[in-house]
N, CA, C and O atoms as a GROMACS GRO file, in nm:
protein
  420
    1MET      N    1   0.618 -20.996  -0.939
    1MET     CA    2   0.540 -20.969  -0.821
    1MET      C    3   0.390 -20.966  -0.851
    1MET      O    4   0.309 -21.000  -0.765
    2SER      N    5   0.354 -20.926  -0.972
    2SER     CA    6   0.213 -20.917  -1.008
    2SER      C    7   0.144 -21.052  -1.002
    2SER      O    8   0.028 -21.061  -0.961
    3TRP      N    9   0.214 -21.159  -1.042
    3TRP     CA   10   0.152 -21.290  -1.035
    3TRP      C   11   0.134 -21.335  -0.891
    3TRP      O   12   0.037 -21.404  -0.860
    4ALA      N   13   0.224 -21.297  -0.803
    4ALA     CA   14   0.206 -21.329  -0.661
    4ALA      C   15   0.083 -21.255  -0.607
    4ALA      O   16   0.004 -21.312  -0.532
    5TYR      N   17   0.068 -21.128  -0.645
    5TYR     CA   18  -0.052 -21.053  -0.604
    5TYR      C   19  -0.178 -21.121  -0.656
    5TYR      O   20  -0.278 -21.130  -0.585
    6LEU      N   21  -0.172 -21.167  -0.779
    6LEU     CA   22  -0.290 -21.229  -0.839
    6LEU      C   23  -0.327 -21.361  -0.771
    6LEU      O   24  -0.444 -21.388  -0.747
    7ILE      N   25  -0.228 -21.441  -0.741
    7ILE     CA   26  -0.254 -21.567  -0.672
    7ILE      C   27  -0.310 -21.540  -0.532
    7ILE      O   28  -0.402 -21.608  -0.487
    8LEU      N   29  -0.254 -21.441  -0.464
    8LEU     CA   30  -0.306 -21.404  -0.333
    8LEU      C   31  -0.449 -21.354  -0.343
    8LEU      O   32  -0.534 -21.388  -0.260
    9ALA      N   33  -0.476 -21.273  -0.444
    9ALA     CA   34  -0.613 -21.223  -0.465
    9ALA      C   35  -0.709 -21.339  -0.490
    9ALA      O   36  -0.820 -21.339  -0.438
   10GLY      N   37  -0.667 -21.437  -0.568
   10GLY     CA   38  -0.751 -21.554  -0.595
   10GLY      C   39  -0.777 -21.636  -0.469
   10GLY      O   40  -0.888 -21.684  -0.448
   11CYS      N   41  -0.676 -21.651  -0.387
   11CYS     CA   42  -0.694 -21.726  -0.262
   11CYS      C   43  -0.788 -21.650  -0.168
   11CYS      O   44  -0.871 -21.712  -0.100
   12LEU      N   45  -0.776 -21.518  -0.164
   12LEU     CA   46  -0.868 -21.439  -0.082
   12LEU      C   47  -1.010 -21.444  -0.137
   12LEU      O   48  -1.107 -21.427  -0.063
   13GLU      N   49  -1.023 -21.468  -0.266
   13GLU     CA   50  -1.154 -21.480  -0.329
   13GLU      C   51  -1.230 -21.601  -0.274
   13GLU      O   52  -1.353 -21.604  -0.277
   14ILE      N   53  -1.157 -21.700  -0.225
   14ILE     CA   54  -1.219 -21.817  -0.162
   14ILE      C   55  -1.278 -21.779  -0.026
   14ILE      O   56  -1.375 -21.840   0.019
   15GLY      N   57  -1.220 -21.679   0.037
   15GLY     CA   58  -1.259 -21.643   0.173
   15GLY      C   59  -1.397 -21.585   0.189
   15GLY      O   60  -1.461 -21.604   0.292
   16TRP      N   61  -1.444 -21.512   0.087
   16TRP     CA   62  -1.576 -21.451   0.109
   16TRP      C   63  -1.692 -21.549   0.098
   16TRP      O   64  -1.785 -21.537   0.177
   17PRO      N   65  -1.693 -21.646   0.007
   17PRO     CA   66  -1.801 -21.746   0.014
   17PRO      C   67  -1.789 -21.831   0.142
   17PRO      O   68  -1.890 -21.873   0.199
   18LEU      N   69  -1.666 -21.857   0.184
   18LEU     CA   70  -1.646 -21.930   0.309
   18LEU      C   71  -1.705 -21.850   0.426
   18LEU      O   72  -1.772 -21.906   0.512
   19GLY      N   73  -1.678 -21.721   0.428
   19GLY     CA   74  -1.733 -21.637   0.533
   19GLY      C   75  -1.885 -21.636   0.532
   19GLY      O   76  -1.948 -21.642   0.637
   20PHE      N   77  -1.943 -21.629   0.412
   20PHE     CA   78  -2.090 -21.634   0.403
   20PHE      C   79  -2.144 -21.766   0.456
   20PHE      O   80  -2.247 -21.769   0.524
   21LYS      N   81  -2.076 -21.876   0.424
   21LYS     CA   82  -2.119 -22.007   0.473
   21LYS      C   83  -2.111 -22.012   0.626
   21LYS      O   84  -2.203 -22.060   0.691
   22LEU      N   85  -2.001 -21.962   0.681
   22LEU     CA   86  -1.985 -21.962   0.826
   22LEU      C   87  -2.088 -21.872   0.894
   22LEU      O   88  -2.130 -21.899   1.007
   23SER      N   89  -2.128 -21.766   0.826
   23SER     CA   90  -2.223 -21.672   0.887
   23SER      C   91  -2.365 -21.731   0.897
   23SER      O   92  -2.452 -21.672   0.961
   24GLN      N   93  -2.387 -21.843   0.836
   24GLN     CA   94  -2.519 -21.907   0.843
   24GLN      C   95  -2.538 -21.987   0.972
   24GLN      O   96  -2.647 -22.038   0.998
   25THR      N   97  -2.433 -21.999   1.051
   25THR     CA   98  -2.439 -22.069   1.178
   25THR      C   99  -2.442 -21.966   1.290
   25THR      O  100  -2.365 -21.870   1.290
   26GLU      N  101  -2.530 -21.986   1.385
   26GLU     CA  102  -2.552 -21.887   1.491
   26GLU      C  103  -2.423 -21.846   1.562
   26GLU      O  104  -2.401 -21.727   1.584
   27GLY      N  105  -2.338 -21.940   1.599
   27GLY     CA  106  -2.217 -21.909   1.675
   27GLY      C  107  -2.108 -21.836   1.598
   27GLY      O  108  -2.020 -21.775   1.658
   28THR      N  109  -2.114 -21.843   1.465
   28THR     CA  110  -2.008 -21.780   1.384
   28THR      C  111  -2.064 -21.675   1.289
   28THR      O  112  -1.998 -21.640   1.191
   29ARG      N  113  -2.183 -21.625   1.317
   29ARG     CA  114  -2.248 -21.530   1.226
   29ARG      C  115  -2.164 -21.405   1.203
   29ARG      O  116  -2.132 -21.373   1.088
   30LEU      N  117  -2.129 -21.335   1.308
   30LEU     CA  118  -2.055 -21.209   1.293
   30LEU      C  119  -1.915 -21.233   1.238
   30LEU      O  120  -1.870 -21.162   1.148
   31ALA      N  121  -1.846 -21.333   1.290
   31ALA     CA  122  -1.711 -21.363   1.244
   31ALA      C  123  -1.712 -21.400   1.095
   31ALA      O  124  -1.623 -21.359   1.021
   32GLY      N  125  -1.812 -21.475   1.053
   32GLY     CA  126  -1.822 -21.512   0.912
   32GLY      C  127  -1.843 -21.390   0.823
   32GLY      O  128  -1.782 -21.380   0.716
   33LEU      N  129  -1.929 -21.299   0.866
   33LEU     CA  130  -1.953 -21.178   0.786
   33LEU      C  131  -1.830 -21.090   0.781
   33LEU      O  132  -1.800 -21.032   0.677
   34VAL      N  133  -1.759 -21.078   0.893
   34VAL     CA  134  -1.635 -20.999   0.895
   34VAL      C  135  -1.532 -21.062   0.801
   34VAL      O  136  -1.466 -20.992   0.725
   35LEU      N  137  -1.518 -21.195   0.807
   35LEU     CA  138  -1.426 -21.264   0.716
   35LEU      C  139  -1.462 -21.238   0.571
   35LEU      O  140  -1.375 -21.210   0.489
   36ALA      N  141  -1.591 -21.247   0.538
   36ALA     CA  142  -1.636 -21.226   0.400
   36ALA      C  143  -1.600 -21.085   0.352
   36ALA      O  144  -1.543 -21.069   0.244
   37VAL      N  145  -1.632 -20.985   0.429
   37VAL     CA  146  -1.606 -20.847   0.387
   37VAL      C  147  -1.457 -20.820   0.378
   37VAL      O  148  -1.411 -20.756   0.283
   38LEU      N  149  -1.381 -20.867   0.474
   38LEU     CA  150  -1.236 -20.847   0.473
   38LEU      C  151  -1.173 -20.913   0.350
   38LEU      O  152  -1.089 -20.853   0.283
   39CYS      N  153  -1.215 -21.034   0.320
   39CYS     CA  154  -1.161 -21.104   0.202
   39CYS      C  155  -1.200 -21.034   0.073
   39CYS      O  156  -1.120 -21.027  -0.020
   40MET      N  157  -1.323 -20.983   0.066
   40MET     CA  158  -1.365 -20.909  -0.054
   40MET      C  159  -1.276 -20.788  -0.077
   40MET      O  160  -1.228 -20.766  -0.188
   41VAL      N  161  -1.255 -20.711   0.027
   41VAL     CA  162  -1.175 -20.589   0.014
   41VAL      C  163  -1.031 -20.623  -0.023
   41VAL      O  164  -0.976 -20.566  -0.118
   42LEU      N  165  -0.970 -20.715   0.051
   42LEU     CA  166  -0.830 -20.749   0.023
   42LEU      C  167  -0.814 -20.814  -0.114
   42LEU      O  168  -0.716 -20.787  -0.185
   43SER      N  169  -0.908 -20.899  -0.152
   43SER     CA  170  -0.901 -20.962  -0.284
   43SER      C  171  -0.906 -20.857  -0.394
   43SER      O  172  -0.830 -20.864  -0.491
   44GLY      N  173  -0.994 -20.761  -0.379
   44GLY     CA  174  -1.002 -20.653  -0.478
   44GLY      C  175  -0.875 -20.569  -0.485
   44GLY      O  176  -0.832 -20.531  -0.594
   45ILE      N  177  -0.816 -20.540  -0.370
   45ILE     CA  178  -0.692 -20.461  -0.368
   45ILE      C  179  -0.580 -20.536  -0.439
   45ILE      O  180  -0.508 -20.479  -0.520
   46PHE      N  181  -0.565 -20.665  -0.408
   46PHE     CA  182  -0.458 -20.742  -0.472
   46PHE      C  183  -0.483 -20.764  -0.621
   46PHE      O  184  -0.387 -20.769  -0.698
   47LEU      N  185  -0.608 -20.777  -0.661
   47LEU     CA  186  -0.639 -20.784  -0.804
   47LEU      C  187  -0.600 -20.654  -0.872
   47LEU      O  188  -0.542 -20.655  -0.980
   48TRP      N  189  -0.631 -20.542  -0.808
   48TRP     CA  190  -0.595 -20.411  -0.862
   48TRP      C  191  -0.443 -20.399  -0.879
   48TRP      O  192  -0.394 -20.350  -0.981
   49LEU      N  193  -0.369 -20.444  -0.779
   49LEU     CA  194  -0.222 -20.440  -0.788
   49LEU      C  195  -0.171 -20.530  -0.901
   49LEU      O  196  -0.078 -20.493  -0.973
   50ALA      N  197  -0.231 -20.647  -0.916
   50ALA     CA  198  -0.188 -20.741  -1.019
   50ALA      C  199  -0.211 -20.685  -1.159
   50ALA      O  200  -0.132 -20.708  -1.250
   51GLN      N  201  -0.321 -20.611  -1.175
   51GLN     CA  202  -0.355 -20.559  -1.308
   51GLN      C  203  -0.264 -20.447  -1.354
   51GLN      O  204  -0.279 -20.399  -1.467
   52ARG      N  205  -0.173 -20.404  -1.272
   52ARG     CA  206  -0.074 -20.305  -1.317
   52ARG      C  207   0.012 -20.363  -1.429
   52ARG      O  208   0.053 -20.291  -1.520
   53GLU      N  209   0.038 -20.495  -1.422
   53GLU     CA  210   0.126 -20.557  -1.522
   53GLU      C  211   0.061 -20.673  -1.598
   53GLU      O  212   0.109 -20.711  -1.705
   54ILE      N  213  -0.045 -20.727  -1.546
   54ILE     CA  214  -0.111 -20.841  -1.611
   54ILE      C  215  -0.234 -20.788  -1.684
   54ILE      O  216  -0.310 -20.710  -1.627
   55PRO      N  217  -0.256 -20.830  -1.809
   55PRO     CA  218  -0.373 -20.784  -1.883
   55PRO      C  219  -0.503 -20.812  -1.805
   55PRO      O  220  -0.515 -20.914  -1.737
   56MET      N  221  -0.597 -20.720  -1.817
   56MET     CA  222  -0.721 -20.727  -1.740
   56MET      C  223  -0.795 -20.860  -1.759
   56MET      O  224  -0.836 -20.921  -1.661
   57GLY      N  225  -0.812 -20.904  -1.882
   57GLY     CA  226  -0.885 -21.028  -1.908
   57GLY      C  227  -0.817 -21.149  -1.847
   57GLY      O  228  -0.883 -21.236  -1.790
   58THR      N  229  -0.686 -21.154  -1.859
   58THR     CA  230  -0.610 -21.265  -1.799
   58THR      C  231  -0.621 -21.262  -1.648
   58THR      O  232  -0.648 -21.364  -1.585
   59ALA      N  233  -0.601 -21.144  -1.589
   59ALA     CA  234  -0.607 -21.131  -1.444
   59ALA      C  235  -0.744 -21.170  -1.391
   59ALA      O  236  -0.755 -21.243  -1.291
   60TYR      N  237  -0.849 -21.123  -1.456
   60TYR     CA  238  -0.983 -21.154  -1.409
   60TYR      C  239  -1.013 -21.303  -1.421
   60TYR      O  240  -1.070 -21.362  -1.329
   61ALA      N  241  -0.976 -21.364  -1.532
   61ALA     CA  242  -1.002 -21.506  -1.551
   61ALA      C  243  -0.926 -21.592  -1.449
   61ALA      O  244  -0.981 -21.687  -1.394
   62VAL      N  245  -0.801 -21.558  -1.423
   62VAL     CA  246  -0.722 -21.633  -1.325
   62VAL      C  247  -0.780 -21.612  -1.185
   62VAL      O  248  -0.792 -21.707  -1.108
   63TRP      N  249  -0.814 -21.488  -1.153
   63TRP     CA  250  -0.871 -21.454  -1.021
   63TRP      C  251  -0.998 -21.533  -0.994
   63TRP      O  252  -1.012 -21.595  -0.889
   64THR      N  253  -1.090 -21.530  -1.089
   64THR     CA  254  -1.216 -21.601  -1.068
   64THR      C  255  -1.196 -21.752  -1.074
   64THR      O  256  -1.265 -21.827  -1.004
   65GLY      N  257  -1.101 -21.798  -1.156
   65GLY     CA  258  -1.074 -21.941  -1.165
   65GLY      C  259  -1.021 -21.998  -1.034
   65GLY      O  260  -1.065 -22.104  -0.988
   66ILE      N  261  -0.926 -21.927  -0.974
   66ILE     CA  262  -0.873 -21.970  -0.845
   66ILE      C  263  -0.985 -21.969  -0.741
   66ILE      O  264  -0.999 -22.062  -0.662
   67GLY      N  265  -1.064 -21.864  -0.743
   67GLY     CA  266  -1.175 -21.854  -0.648
   67GLY      C  267  -1.278 -21.964  -0.666
   67GLY      O  268  -1.324 -22.024  -0.569
   68ALA      N  269  -1.314 -21.991  -0.791
   68ALA     CA  270  -1.416 -22.092  -0.818
   68ALA      C  271  -1.368 -22.232  -0.784
   68ALA      O  272  -1.437 -22.306  -0.714
   69ALA      N  273  -1.250 -22.269  -0.832
   69ALA     CA  274  -1.198 -22.403  -0.804
   69ALA      C  275  -1.168 -22.419  -0.655
   69ALA      O  276  -1.199 -22.522  -0.596
   70GLY      N  277  -1.109 -22.317  -0.595
   70GLY     CA  278  -1.078 -22.325  -0.452
   70GLY      C  279  -1.202 -22.338  -0.366
   70GLY      O  280  -1.204 -22.416  -0.271
   71THR      N  281  -1.305 -22.262  -0.400
   71THR     CA  282  -1.430 -22.268  -0.325
   71THR      C  283  -1.494 -22.405  -0.342
   71THR      O  284  -1.551 -22.459  -0.246
   72PHE      N  285  -1.487 -22.461  -0.462
   72PHE     CA  286  -1.539 -22.596  -0.484
   72PHE      C  287  -1.470 -22.696  -0.391
   72PHE      O  288  -1.537 -22.775  -0.323
   73PHE      N  289  -1.337 -22.693  -0.388
   73PHE     CA  290  -1.263 -22.788  -0.305
   73PHE      C  291  -1.289 -22.767  -0.156
   73PHE      O  292  -1.302 -22.865  -0.082
   74VAL      N  293  -1.298 -22.643  -0.110
   74VAL     CA  294  -1.330 -22.617   0.030
   74VAL      C  295  -1.468 -22.672   0.063
   74VAL      O  296  -1.488 -22.732   0.169
   75GLY      N  297  -1.563 -22.652  -0.027
   75GLY     CA  298  -1.698 -22.705  -0.005
   75GLY      C  299  -1.701 -22.856   0.005
   75GLY      O  300  -1.770 -22.911   0.091
   76VAL      N  301  -1.627 -22.923  -0.080
   76VAL     CA  302  -1.623 -23.070  -0.078
   76VAL      C  303  -1.553 -23.120   0.047
   76VAL      O  304  -1.603 -23.208   0.116
   77TRP      N  305  -1.436 -23.063   0.076
   77TRP     CA  306  -1.354 -23.115   0.186
   77TRP      C  307  -1.409 -23.082   0.324
   77TRP      O  308  -1.397 -23.163   0.416
   78PHE      N  309  -1.470 -22.965   0.341
   78PHE     CA  310  -1.509 -22.922   0.475
   78PHE      C  311  -1.659 -22.914   0.500
   78PHE      O  312  -1.702 -22.912   0.615
   79PHE      N  313  -1.739 -22.910   0.394
   79PHE     CA  314  -1.882 -22.890   0.413
   79PHE      C  315  -1.968 -23.001   0.351
   79PHE      O  316  -2.090 -22.991   0.350
   80GLY      N  317  -1.905 -23.105   0.301
   80GLY     CA  318  -1.979 -23.218   0.249
   80GLY      C  319  -2.053 -23.193   0.118
   80GLY      O  320  -2.150 -23.263   0.088
   81ASP      N  321  -2.007 -23.094   0.040
   81ASP     CA  322  -2.069 -23.072  -0.090
   81ASP      C  323  -2.049 -23.195  -0.179
   81ASP      O  324  -1.956 -23.273  -0.158
   82ALA      N  325  -2.135 -23.211  -0.276
   82ALA     CA  326  -2.128 -23.327  -0.366
   82ALA      C  327  -1.991 -23.335  -0.435
   82ALA      O  328  -1.937 -23.234  -0.479
   83ALA      N  329  -1.938 -23.456  -0.442
   83ALA     CA  330  -1.807 -23.478  -0.501
   83ALA      C  331  -1.817 -23.582  -0.611
   83ALA      O  332  -1.760 -23.690  -0.601
   84THR      N  333  -1.890 -23.549  -0.716
   84THR     CA  334  -1.908 -23.643  -0.827
   84THR      C  335  -1.793 -23.629  -0.927
   84THR      O  336  -1.726 -23.526  -0.930
   85PRO      N  337  -1.771 -23.731  -1.006
   85PRO     CA  338  -1.665 -23.721  -1.108
   85PRO      C  339  -1.684 -23.601  -1.201
   85PRO      O  340  -1.587 -23.537  -1.240
   86GLY      N  341  -1.806 -23.572  -1.237
   86GLY     CA  342  -1.832 -23.459  -1.325
   86GLY      C  343  -1.794 -23.326  -1.262
   86GLY      O  344  -1.741 -23.238  -1.330
   87ARG      N  345  -1.820 -23.311  -1.133
   87ARG     CA  346  -1.784 -23.188  -1.064
   87ARG      C  347  -1.632 -23.175  -1.053
   87ARG      O  348  -1.578 -23.066  -1.069
   88TYR      N  349  -1.564 -23.287  -1.026
   88TYR     CA  350  -1.417 -23.283  -1.022
   88TYR      C  351  -1.360 -23.251  -1.161
   88TYR      O  352  -1.263 -23.176  -1.172
   89LEU      N  353  -1.420 -23.305  -1.265
   89LEU     CA  354  -1.376 -23.274  -1.400
   89LEU      C  355  -1.392 -23.125  -1.428
   89LEU      O  356  -1.303 -23.062  -1.485
   90GLY      N  357  -1.505 -23.068  -1.388
   90GLY     CA  358  -1.526 -22.925  -1.408
   90GLY      C  359  -1.422 -22.842  -1.336
   90GLY      O  360  -1.370 -22.745  -1.393
   91ALA      N  361  -1.390 -22.878  -1.213
   91ALA     CA  362  -1.287 -22.805  -1.139
   91ALA      C  363  -1.151 -22.822  -1.205
   91ALA      O  364  -1.073 -22.727  -1.212
   92ALA      N  365  -1.121 -22.941  -1.254
   92ALA     CA  366  -0.994 -22.965  -1.323
   92ALA      C  367  -0.985 -22.881  -1.450
   92ALA      O  368  -0.877 -22.830  -1.483
   93LEU      N  369  -1.094 -22.866  -1.521
   93LEU     CA  370  -1.093 -22.782  -1.641
   93LEU      C  371  -1.070 -22.635  -1.607
   93LEU      O  372  -1.002 -22.564  -1.681
   94ILE      N  373  -1.126 -22.590  -1.495
   94ILE     CA  374  -1.100 -22.453  -1.451
   94ILE      C  375  -0.952 -22.435  -1.421
   94ILE      O  376  -0.891 -22.338  -1.466
   95VAL      N  377  -0.894 -22.528  -1.347
   95VAL     CA  378  -0.752 -22.521  -1.314
   95VAL      C  379  -0.667 -22.525  -1.440
   95VAL      O  380  -0.570 -22.450  -1.452
   96ALA      N  381  -0.703 -22.611  -1.535
   96ALA     CA  382  -0.629 -22.620  -1.662
   96ALA      C  383  -0.637 -22.487  -1.737
   96ALA      O  384  -0.539 -22.443  -1.796
   97GLY      N  385  -0.752 -22.424  -1.736
   97GLY     CA  386  -0.766 -22.295  -1.802
   97GLY      C  387  -0.681 -22.188  -1.737
   97GLY      O  388  -0.618 -22.107  -1.807
   98VAL      N  389  -0.678 -22.185  -1.606
   98VAL     CA  390  -0.594 -22.089  -1.533
   98VAL      C  391  -0.447 -22.111  -1.566
   98VAL      O  392  -0.373 -22.016  -1.591
   99MET      N  393  -0.405 -22.237  -1.566
   99MET     CA  394  -0.265 -22.268  -1.598
   99MET      C  395  -0.231 -22.228  -1.741
   99MET      O  396  -0.121 -22.177  -1.766
  100THR      N  397  -0.323 -22.249  -1.834
  100THR     CA  398  -0.300 -22.211  -1.973
  100THR      C  399  -0.284 -22.061  -1.986
  100THR      O  400  -0.195 -22.015  -2.057
  101LEU      N  401  -0.368 -21.984  -1.918
  101LEU     CA  402  -0.356 -21.838  -1.921
  101LEU      C  403  -0.224 -21.792  -1.863
  101LEU      O  404  -0.163 -21.698  -1.914
  102LYS      N  405  -0.178 -21.856  -1.756
  102LYS     CA  406  -0.049 -21.820  -1.695
  102LYS      C  407   0.065 -21.851  -1.790
  102LYS      O  408   0.156 -21.770  -1.807
  103LEU      N  409   0.062 -21.970  -1.852
  103LEU     CA  410   0.170 -22.010  -1.940
  103LEU      C  411   0.172 -21.930  -2.070
  103LEU      O  412   0.278 -21.911  -2.129
  104ALA      N  413   0.057 -21.885  -2.114
  104ALA     CA  414   0.049 -21.811  -2.240
  104ALA      C  415   0.084 -21.664  -2.224
  104ALA      O  416   0.097 -21.592  -2.323
  105HIS      N  417   0.100 -21.619  -2.101
  105HIS     CA  418   0.125 -21.477  -2.075
  105HIS      C  419   0.261 -21.437  -2.125
  105HIS      O  420   0.300 -21.321  -2.112
   0.00000   0.00000   0.00000
């Protein structure tokens, strides 16, 4: 169950930068800020639950890795962020690192 909590925490970690991005538009300012704060709180709670059984360093690295790679992909797919081969390689290396930490656990 701890790994499910951790994956959920990582996915929620994507929500707060998304909320900040949405809050930069006049029509979605308040909703974006509410999304950001809600995702921060829930992400932290699920990370806390995951760390009951998963070592702190592993949990933190996986949590931030999911958040970083996920935020990169959301930015590229929905906001037109740069999608160069080097940036995709960087995201792939993050995902590979997260998978390695999961498999080595």
